[in-house]
N, C-alpha and C positions, 0 to 999 in steps of 0.2 A: 526749110525744113521739112527732114525724111520723116516718114513714115509705113510703120508693117503693121500689116493682119495680119496675126497666125496663130493660128492652136499649137500649141507647145507642151513637153513637159519639163516643170522643172528639178534636172538636175545637179544642182548646187545650189547651196543658200550661203549669204556674211554677212553677218551683223556689221550694222557705220552706224557709230554714233548710238545712243539710244533707241533711234524709232527707226531707220531706216535699214533697207538690206541690198545686198548687191545678190542678183541672179542669176545662175547661168540657164538658159533654155534651150532644150531643143526643139525644133521647130522642123517642120516637113521640105523647106522652098529653103528656106535660109539657114538654114544648119545652125550652129549655134549662136543663139542669141545673148551678149550679158548685157544685163540694164539695172539703172538703177532702180528704186521701188520705196519711193520717198512717201515715210507713213505708215511703210508696211505692220512696223512690229508693234505698233498703238494696238489697241484689242478692240477699238471702233472700228478701224479702217478696214471697210469693203474690199483690200486685197491682202488682208494676211491671210486666210485662208489658198487664196488661188497660186499666191509668189509661194509658200512654202514645200518643201522638199516634197519629191510626188505628186505633185499637185498639177492634172493633163487641163490647162484652159484655154481660154480663146485668148489673146494678147494683144492688146496696140499699145507699139514703141514709137515713140519718136526721138530723134535724135536732133539733136540741139550741139554744135562742134561735132566734139569729137566720141560723146559719150551719149547709148540709149536709158532713153526712161522712161519708166512703163507709167499708159497711160492710164488703162482700162485694165481691168483681168474679172474673165467671167469663169467660173470654174466649171467643165467638161463632167470632169472623173477625177475622184480623189482615193488615194491608197492606201492613207494613212490609215486605216485596216494590220496592213504590218506590221506597224509600231508594236501591236502586238504580242508580234512570237520574235524572236531573236532574232532565229536563224532566218526568218523569212525577210526582215529586216537587213541582215548582215546580208543577204545576196543581191535585195533589191539596190543595196548602199553599193555595190558588186558592179550591176549593171549601171550604175551612173554613172561608176567610173569608167566604165569602156565605151561608154555613149562619150561623156569627156575628152578619152585619149583618141577614138576613131574616128570623133566627126570635128570641122571646123568651120570658121563661117562662113557666109558665102556658100556654103556645102551639099548639095541636093541631096536630103539624107531621109527623104518621104520611104523607103522600105526599110532604116535601121530603127527610124522612130515608130511603126506602124510592129516590128518586134520588138521591140523594146514592151510599147502599152500590150502588145497581148501578151508577152510573161510575165506581167505584172497584175496581168487579171488573172490568168492561171493561177499562179503565187494565192492571190487575195482570195480568188473561189475552190481552191485547192482541189481543181482539176486533174492537176499532175502533182509526182513530190517533187520538191525542190531542186533534188538533185539531176532526174530528168529537165525540170524546166533549164537550167544553169547550161548542163550540157547541150544541148538543141541551141539553145539562145549565143552561146558562144560558135558552133562550129557556123550556123549560117550568117554569123556576124561576121566572121572571117572567111565565109562564100562572098557577100558583100561590101566587100572593102578590100578586092585585088587579093585575097592572101587563096581562094579557091583550092581546096586538095586533090589531086588524081586518082580521079579513083576510080578511073573505068579501065584499067587491067594494070595487070606489070608490068612494071615499067622496061622490063628486060626482053620480057618473051612474049607479050599479052596476053598471057593465060587470062581468061577473067576472071575464072573463081574456085579456088578448091576447099576444100574444109578449114582449115588456117592460110591466113596468109600475114605477111608480115607490113607495118606504115613506119616510115619515116616521121616524128615532127622534123627533119631538121631540113627534109628535101621536099616534102609535102605529098611524097610519093607510093606506093603500092609497089609490093612485090612479092612470084608467090615461095614456096620454101626453094627454090630448088636457083632460086634468080638472087635471093636477101644476098645484097651486101654486107659488107665485115662489119661497116658502123651499126651502130645499135638501132636494132628496129625491135616496133613491139607489134607479139604475135597476137594476132587478131583472128575471130572466129568470124566463118562466114553471116551470120546473123550480124553482125558488129560490122561487119565492112557495107551490109545489105539500110543497116541504116545510116553509116554517113552519106552513103550517095544520096538516099531518101533526104535524107536533112539538106543539103549542099546541092538538090539537085533539083524537088517540086517545086511546084505551083507553091506561092505560102500558105494556102487556105487547107495544105495537108502535112505539111511540117513537126509538127508535133502530134501530129495522130498514127503512133506505131507504138509496141510494148519491145522489152524484152525482159527475159528472165532476168535477177538478180546476175549473175554473175555476168552479162553480158550486159547490161546498164552502169555494174564499176568500169568493168574494162571500157564501153563507151564516154560513163565520164572523163575518164584517167585520158584518156586519148585526148580530145578535145581540149583539157584544163590545158595537157600539157605540151600541145602542137601552140595554143593562142599565148601560152608562155615564149613558147622558142621561138615566134612570130615578130612579137615582140621586143623581145628583148627586157624585159622589165618588169617587178615588180608592186605589183597590188596590192595594196594594205587591207581593202577589201576584204581581197581573195582570202587572204593570212586569216584574217579573223576569222572569217564566215567556215574556213575548214577548222579551224581551231575549235569552236561551237557547236558544230553542224554533227546530226545523229551521229 
C-alpha cells in the first residue's frame, strides 16, 4: 500500500453515489492527485469541508491497487467566502480549470500551487481587483509552465524600450514599431511592457506588487488572456462565464 501525506488545494469535486466524492487535489510535490473520499458528503463527516472545492488542507492519501483514497484531511485554509461573490467565484473556478490544464500527476507543482493560493487569498481579502489578479496569475502561470514570453527587447533589432512596442501572442515576442512583422501584433505602452517583464521575471514575492492606470490594466489583461488562449489552443468554459458576468 502506498501512502502520501501532502498539503493540497481541491480543484475539482465529483459526487459518487449518495455519500462519496472523487476529488482532484493540486499538491506541491505530487502534482495532481485524484482520490476517492468515502462518506465525505455526509453532514457529520469530518472530511466534508476539507474535501470541498477551494479547500486547502493537509491530506493523507492511501493507494490500493490503482486508486487513491483520502484517509485523512485537516483544513489549513478555506476560500468558501468567494462563493458569496459570483465574479470572484467564477474567477476562482477558472483558476481551478487552469490548474487542471497545466499540471499532471507526479509533476513538481510547488510554484504553481503557491501562485494559485496567493491569487485566491488576494481575491478573498480584496487586496487587488479581480482583473489584475487574473492577468498576473495567467502570465506567471505561463512563465512557470515553459511559455515565458521573450520580453527582453525587440526580437529583430534589440531595442530595449520605446514609448510603444508590439507584442505577438502567436510567438510570444516583442517588437519595436520599426520592426513589427506583418502578422497581427498588439500595440502596448512601455508601462505594460514593464509590467509583463516584472510578472515574468521578478521574485515570486513581488509579482502582485505594482499598479497600472485603467488603460494600462485593460491592455495588460487583454494581452495575458490572449497569450494564454493562443498557446493552449482551447476554450475554458469557466473563463467564458467569467467574461460574461465580470464588471
